LOPALUM-392757 format. One record per residue (C-alpha): x, y, z; chain; residue in one letter; residue number from 1. Coordinates in Angstrom, 3 decimals. Last residue first. Layout:
<nodes>
(node (X; Y; Z); "A"; "A"; NUM)
...
</nodes>
This chain:
<nodes>
(node (-27.448; 23.422; -4.753); "A"; "S"; 229)
(node (-27.624; 19.681; -3.632); "A"; "S"; 228)
(node (-27.488; 17.378; -0.047); "A"; "T"; 227)
(node (-27.097; 13.829; 0.897); "A"; "W"; 226)
(node (-26.810; 12.203; 3.783); "A"; "A"; 225)
(node (-24.605; 10.085; 4.808); "A"; "L"; 224)
(node (-25.242; 7.781; 8.010); "A"; "A"; 223)
(node (-20.928; 5.772; 9.236); "A"; "T"; 222)
(node (-21.462; 1.883; 9.146); "A"; "G"; 221)
(node (-18.256; 1.487; 7.423); "A"; "E"; 220)
(node (-15.329; 3.700; 8.702); "A"; "P"; 219)
(node (-15.332; 4.348; 6.862); "A"; "E"; 218)
(node (-17.644; 5.788; 3.586); "A"; "A"; 217)
(node (-18.825; 4.968; 0.462); "A"; "A"; 216)
(node (-20.570; 7.184; -2.550); "A"; "A"; 215)
(node (-22.496; 6.062; -5.517); "A"; "T"; 214)
(node (-23.978; 8.381; -7.502); "A"; "L"; 213)
(node (-26.896; 7.826; -10.401); "A"; "Q"; 212)
(node (-27.325; 9.536; -12.899); "A"; "A"; 211)
(node (-30.635; 11.398; -14.111); "A"; "R"; 210)
(node (-31.094; 13.979; -16.998); "A"; "E"; 209)
(node (-33.786; 16.762; -17.754); "A"; "G"; 208)
(node (-30.834; 19.550; -18.034); "A"; "V"; 207)
(node (-27.699; 18.153; -19.689); "A"; "T"; 206)
(node (-25.570; 16.313; -16.513); "A"; "L"; 205)
(node (-21.514; 16.037; -16.618); "A"; "A"; 204)
(node (-20.137; 13.939; -13.719); "A"; "L"; 203)
(node (-17.056; 14.655; -11.822); "A"; "S"; 202)
(node (-14.731; 12.284; -9.631); "A"; "D"; 201)
(node (-16.574; 9.175; -10.111); "A"; "R"; 200)
(node (-17.443; 6.387; -8.147); "A"; "D"; 199)
(node (-17.488; 8.732; -4.608); "A"; "L"; 198)
(node (-15.270; 9.164; -1.497); "A"; "S"; 197)
(node (-16.524; 9.344; 2.160); "A"; "V"; 196)
(node (-13.406; 9.511; 4.718); "A"; "R"; 195)
(node (-14.252; 10.378; 8.717); "A"; "V"; 194)
(node (-11.944; 10.599; 10.711); "A"; "D"; 193)
(node (-13.042; 9.635; 15.017); "A"; "G"; 192)
(node (-9.587; 8.419; 16.151); "A"; "E"; 191)
(node (-6.684; 9.935; 13.559); "A"; "Q"; 190)
(node (-5.665; 9.264; 10.335); "A"; "R"; 189)
(node (-2.114; 9.382; 10.063); "A"; "A"; 188)
(node (0.206; 11.940; 7.728); "A"; "L"; 187)
(node (3.573; 12.619; 9.424); "A"; "T"; 186)
(node (6.694; 14.159; 9.143); "A"; "L"; 185)
(node (10.254; 13.705; 8.196); "A"; "A"; 184)
(node (12.539; 14.988; 5.945); "A"; "Q"; 183)
(node (15.304; 12.780; 3.721); "A"; "R"; 182)
(node (18.107; 14.711; 3.524); "A"; "L"; 181)
(node (20.145; 12.453; 5.217); "A"; "D"; 180)
(node (19.145; 9.469; 2.561); "A"; "P"; 179)
(node (21.096; 10.831; -0.037); "A"; "E"; 178)
(node (20.296; 9.564; -3.021); "A"; "V"; 177)
(node (16.511; 10.666; -2.765); "A"; "L"; 176)
(node (17.097; 13.582; -1.108); "A"; "R"; 175)
(node (19.177; 15.281; -3.428); "A"; "T"; 174)
(node (16.466; 13.967; -6.550); "A"; "V"; 173)
(node (13.938; 15.829; -4.431); "A"; "L"; 172)
(node (16.183; 18.858; -4.753); "A"; "A"; 171)
(node (16.929; 19.150; -7.174); "A"; "A"; 170)
(node (13.620; 19.012; -9.068); "A"; "V"; 169)
(node (11.954; 21.581; -7.006); "A"; "S"; 168)
(node (14.248; 23.808; -7.931); "A"; "A"; 167)
(node (13.898; 22.786; -11.786); "A"; "R"; 166)
(node (10.284; 23.157; -11.318); "A"; "D"; 165)
(node (7.784; 20.433; -11.685); "A"; "I"; 164)
(node (4.271; 20.663; -13.755); "A"; "V"; 163)
(node (0.511; 20.569; -12.125); "A"; "T"; 162)
(node (-1.904; 17.991; -12.083); "A"; "D"; 161)
(node (-0.466; 15.596; -8.583); "A"; "P"; 160)
(node (-0.558; 18.905; -6.130); "A"; "H"; 159)
(node (1.232; 17.047; -3.377); "A"; "F"; 158)
(node (-0.475; 18.182; -0.657); "A"; "T"; 157)
(node (0.686; 17.110; 2.752); "A"; "G"; 156)
(node (-1.956; 18.723; 5.469); "A"; "K"; 155)
(node (0.716; 21.108; 6.683); "A"; "G"; 154)
(node (1.361; 22.158; 2.741); "A"; "D"; 153)
(node (3.029; 21.979; -0.209); "A"; "S"; 152)
(node (3.659; 18.409; -0.541); "A"; "G"; 151)
(node (6.787; 16.130; 1.521); "A"; "T"; 150)
(node (8.425; 14.388; -0.944); "A"; "L"; 149)
(node (11.480; 12.250; -0.630); "A"; "V"; 148)
(node (11.313; 11.616; 2.732); "A"; "G"; 147)
(node (10.657; 7.169; 2.289); "A"; "A"; 146)
(node (7.398; 7.124; 2.980); "A"; "R"; 145)
(node (6.052; 9.771; 1.097); "A"; "Y"; 144)
(node (8.086; 8.840; -2.270); "A"; "L"; 143)
(node (6.381; 5.597; -1.667); "A"; "L"; 142)
(node (2.825; 7.088; -1.076); "A"; "Y"; 141)
(node (3.568; 9.377; -4.707); "A"; "I"; 140)
(node (5.758; 5.340; -5.828); "A"; "A"; 139)
(node (1.942; 3.638; -4.943); "A"; "D"; 138)
(node (-0.748; 5.981; -6.290); "A"; "Y"; 137)
(node (0.790; 6.592; -9.744); "A"; "H"; 136)
(node (-3.077; 7.531; -10.757); "A"; "D"; 135)
(node (-4.926; 7.984; -8.257); "A"; "A"; 134)
(node (-6.654; 5.006; -6.778); "A"; "G"; 133)
(node (-6.523; 5.577; -2.858); "A"; "E"; 132)
(node (-7.355; 9.471; -2.902); "A"; "P"; 131)
(node (-3.790; 11.376; -4.084); "A"; "V"; 130)
(node (-4.891; 14.847; -3.377); "A"; "D"; 129)
(node (-5.152; 14.915; 0.417); "A"; "P"; 128)
(node (-2.623; 12.996; 1.236); "A"; "I"; 127)
(node (-4.019; 10.374; 3.800); "A"; "M"; 126)
(node (-5.619; 7.773; 1.293); "A"; "G"; 125)
(node (-3.257; 5.325; 2.063); "A"; "D"; 124)
(node (-1.505; 6.335; 6.061); "A"; "D"; 123)
(node (1.914; 8.054; 6.335); "A"; "V"; 122)
(node (3.693; 7.346; 8.475); "A"; "T"; 121)
(node (7.259; 8.476; 7.794); "A"; "N"; 120)
(node (11.152; 6.290; 7.533); "A"; "I"; 119)
(node (9.754; 4.894; 5.180); "A"; "P"; 118)
(node (12.663; 1.947; 2.855); "A"; "A"; 117)
(node (13.532; 3.339; -0.229); "A"; "L"; 116)
(node (16.634; 2.486; -0.747); "A"; "E"; 115)
(node (14.732; -0.928; -0.620); "A"; "E"; 114)
(node (11.913; -0.162; -3.159); "A"; "E"; 113)
(node (15.435; -0.394; -5.993); "A"; "P"; 112)
(node (16.607; 2.721; -6.604); "A"; "L"; 111)
(node (15.409; 4.830; -10.202); "A"; "A"; 110)
(node (11.681; 4.060; -10.577); "A"; "S"; 109)
(node (11.000; 6.142; -7.366); "A"; "A"; 108)
(node (11.811; 8.927; -10.007); "A"; "L"; 107)
(node (10.124; 7.802; -12.458); "A"; "I"; 106)
(node (6.537; 8.005; -11.190); "A"; "A"; 105)
(node (7.481; 10.928; -9.074); "A"; "A"; 104)
(node (7.738; 13.098; -11.320); "A"; "F"; 103)
(node (4.799; 11.077; -13.655); "A"; "E"; 102)
(node (2.982; 12.836; -10.213); "A"; "D"; 101)
(node (3.978; 16.207; -10.818); "A"; "R"; 100)
(node (3.042; 17.275; -14.337); "A"; "H"; 99)
(node (6.424; 15.849; -16.884); "A"; "A"; 98)
(node (6.271; 19.048; -19.624); "A"; "Y"; 97)
(node (5.675; 17.845; -22.705); "A"; "A"; 96)
(node (9.510; 17.428; -24.579); "A"; "N"; 95)
(node (9.281; 14.008; -24.812); "A"; "P"; 94)
(node (5.496; 13.183; -25.531); "A"; "S"; 93)
(node (5.400; 9.545; -27.049); "A"; "A"; 92)
(node (8.816; 7.981; -25.420); "A"; "A"; 91)
(node (8.201; 10.091; -22.427); "A"; "A"; 90)
(node (4.414; 8.938; -21.622); "A"; "E"; 89)
(node (4.721; 7.166; -18.791); "A"; "G"; 88)
(node (8.918; 5.685; -18.143); "A"; "T"; 87)
(node (9.250; 3.855; -15.752); "A"; "F"; 86)
(node (11.971; 2.137; -15.599); "A"; "L"; 85)
(node (12.760; -1.985; -16.612); "A"; "G"; 84)
(node (16.726; -1.202; -17.293); "A"; "A"; 83)
(node (15.864; -2.108; -20.633); "A"; "E"; 82)
(node (13.673; 0.233; -21.063); "A"; "G"; 81)
(node (15.611; 3.816; -19.407); "A"; "A"; 80)
(node (18.233; 2.595; -21.019); "A"; "Y"; 79)
(node (16.735; 3.451; -24.311); "A"; "D"; 78)
(node (15.382; 6.639; -23.147); "A"; "L"; 77)
(node (18.412; 7.576; -22.375); "A"; "Y"; 76)
(node (19.615; 7.427; -25.237); "A"; "V"; 75)
(node (17.125; 8.740; -26.454); "A"; "Q"; 74)
(node (17.128; 12.015; -25.333); "A"; "Y"; 73)
(node (19.103; 13.981; -27.382); "A"; "W"; 72)
(node (17.734; 13.238; -30.290); "A"; "P"; 71)
(node (20.034; 12.804; -32.021); "A"; "S"; 70)
(node (23.305; 11.326; -30.009); "A"; "G"; 69)
(node (24.452; 11.432; -26.236); "A"; "Q"; 68)
(node (26.606; 8.756; -25.370); "A"; "A"; 67)
(node (25.487; 7.891; -21.802); "A"; "F"; 66)
(node (28.729; 7.107; -19.014); "A"; "A"; 65)
(node (26.667; 7.814; -15.193); "A"; "A"; 64)
(node (29.795; 6.514; -13.465); "A"; "A"; 63)
(node (28.840; 3.856; -10.279); "A"; "G"; 62)
(node (28.161; 1.044; -11.891); "A"; "T"; 61)
(node (24.825; -0.179; -10.583); "A"; "H"; 60)
(node (24.171; 2.882; -8.096); "A"; "Y"; 59)
(node (25.331; 5.482; -11.015); "A"; "I"; 58)
(node (23.550; 3.743; -13.553); "A"; "S"; 57)
(node (20.158; 4.263; -12.027); "A"; "H"; 56)
(node (20.278; 7.788; -10.698); "A"; "I"; 55)
(node (22.049; 8.868; -14.013); "A"; "R"; 54)
(node (18.839; 6.563; -15.734); "A"; "A"; 53)
(node (16.390; 8.128; -13.152); "A"; "A"; 52)
(node (17.547; 12.148; -14.384); "A"; "L"; 51)
(node (17.608; 11.243; -18.067); "A"; "A"; 50)
(node (13.647; 10.251; -17.618); "A"; "V"; 49)
(node (12.416; 13.243; -16.116); "A"; "T"; 48)
(node (14.006; 15.100; -18.738); "A"; "E"; 47)
(node (12.528; 13.459; -21.224); "A"; "A"; 46)
(node (9.648; 14.323; -19.400); "A"; "L"; 45)
(node (10.030; 18.050; -19.608); "A"; "T"; 44)
(node (11.144; 19.826; -16.027); "A"; "I"; 43)
(node (9.246; 23.360; -15.912); "A"; "S"; 42)
(node (12.145; 26.284; -15.484); "A"; "M"; 41)
(node (12.481; 28.305; -12.087); "A"; "G"; 40)
(node (15.462; 27.253; -11.560); "A"; "P"; 39)
(node (16.875; 28.614; -14.505); "A"; "E"; 38)
(node (20.910; 26.917; -14.816); "A"; "F"; 37)
(node (22.845; 29.783; -16.245); "A"; "E"; 36)
(node (25.223; 30.039; -16.778); "A"; "G"; 35)
(node (25.245; 30.522; -20.677); "A"; "E"; 34)
(node (23.475; 26.706; -21.334); "A"; "G"; 33)
(node (20.582; 24.851; -19.058); "A"; "T"; 32)
(node (22.934; 23.544; -16.489); "A"; "G"; 31)
(node (23.850; 20.603; -15.128); "A"; "K"; 30)
(node (21.737; 17.687; -12.974); "A"; "M"; 29)
(node (23.019; 14.259; -12.083); "A"; "L"; 28)
(node (26.398; 14.402; -11.466); "A"; "G"; 27)
(node (26.757; 13.794; -8.399); "A"; "L"; 26)
(node (28.438; 17.155; -7.971); "A"; "E"; 25)
(node (25.278; 19.196; -9.752); "A"; "Y"; 24)
(node (22.711; 17.692; -7.536); "A"; "A"; 23)
(node (24.772; 18.688; -4.385); "A"; "A"; 22)
(node (25.294; 22.992; -5.690); "A"; "G"; 21)
(node (21.204; 22.291; -7.306); "A"; "V"; 20)
(node (20.049; 21.842; -3.226); "A"; "S"; 19)
(node (22.374; 24.496; -1.336); "A"; "E"; 18)
(node (21.304; 26.686; -3.566); "A"; "G"; 17)
(node (17.636; 25.929; -3.163); "A"; "Y"; 16)
(node (15.886; 28.355; -0.703); "A"; "W"; 15)
(node (17.958; 30.219; -1.741); "A"; "S"; 14)
(node (21.178; 32.020; -0.042); "A"; "A"; 13)
(node (23.744; 30.968; -2.583); "A"; "A"; 12)
(node (21.740; 33.092; -4.811); "A"; "P"; 11)
(node (20.842; 31.020; -7.627); "A"; "V"; 10)
(node (20.967; 32.788; -10.843); "A"; "D"; 9)
(node (24.519; 32.757; -11.317); "A"; "R"; 8)
(node (24.726; 29.449; -12.132); "A"; "F"; 7)
(node (28.857; 28.503; -11.131); "A"; "T"; 6)
(node (28.314; 31.856; -9.003); "A"; "G"; 5)
(node (29.160; 30.163; -5.896); "A"; "T"; 4)
(node (31.082; 26.974; -6.688); "A"; "T"; 3)
(node (29.882; 23.250; -7.643); "A"; "Y"; 2)
(node (32.782; 21.194; -8.250); "A"; "T"; 1)
</nodes>
């Protein structure tokens, strides 16, 4: 049971207060000790896998009975491996901070896809910083369409390469397991929109060196013009 003051660093009026309380009561997140939750602290890959393991276990068995050993996260990594959950680099770098794209991939694997039915229209390639072919593209779009992820602005910008804090994690895991909390958004392509993509994300040249870039545009037949500074 969560009551106001369970964590002295979680103000009741904060945007994440209710999410922290819900995640605590669901048995998904705990404090960091000394009566604190540390909402601004980044979450690690090991902690992310632990979350996914708890969600998966509760969904399938009704409980999350994990006996922690040394290191504390090994029981969760073992469970995730046996259950076929996505773990990414967690086994190799468990204490590394989870980037938002990897967090999404691990979180999305915790539930069957039918529990993440789409409620939103999010057209392929419409998340500004998650183009087609990006790492963990399918998981990110799955969670956007299900209303678990919404992005950080009106365009749905995701910031896939940034780390994620515990306050945001509390909001996302409660949306994952409580469908009534999921958010509505639309990221749809409009008539007349043009998308241009290159065959590489970056290019470094020395003086006198040459390279060829190839561009693709949608809709097909769109005229392209190159400029360079």
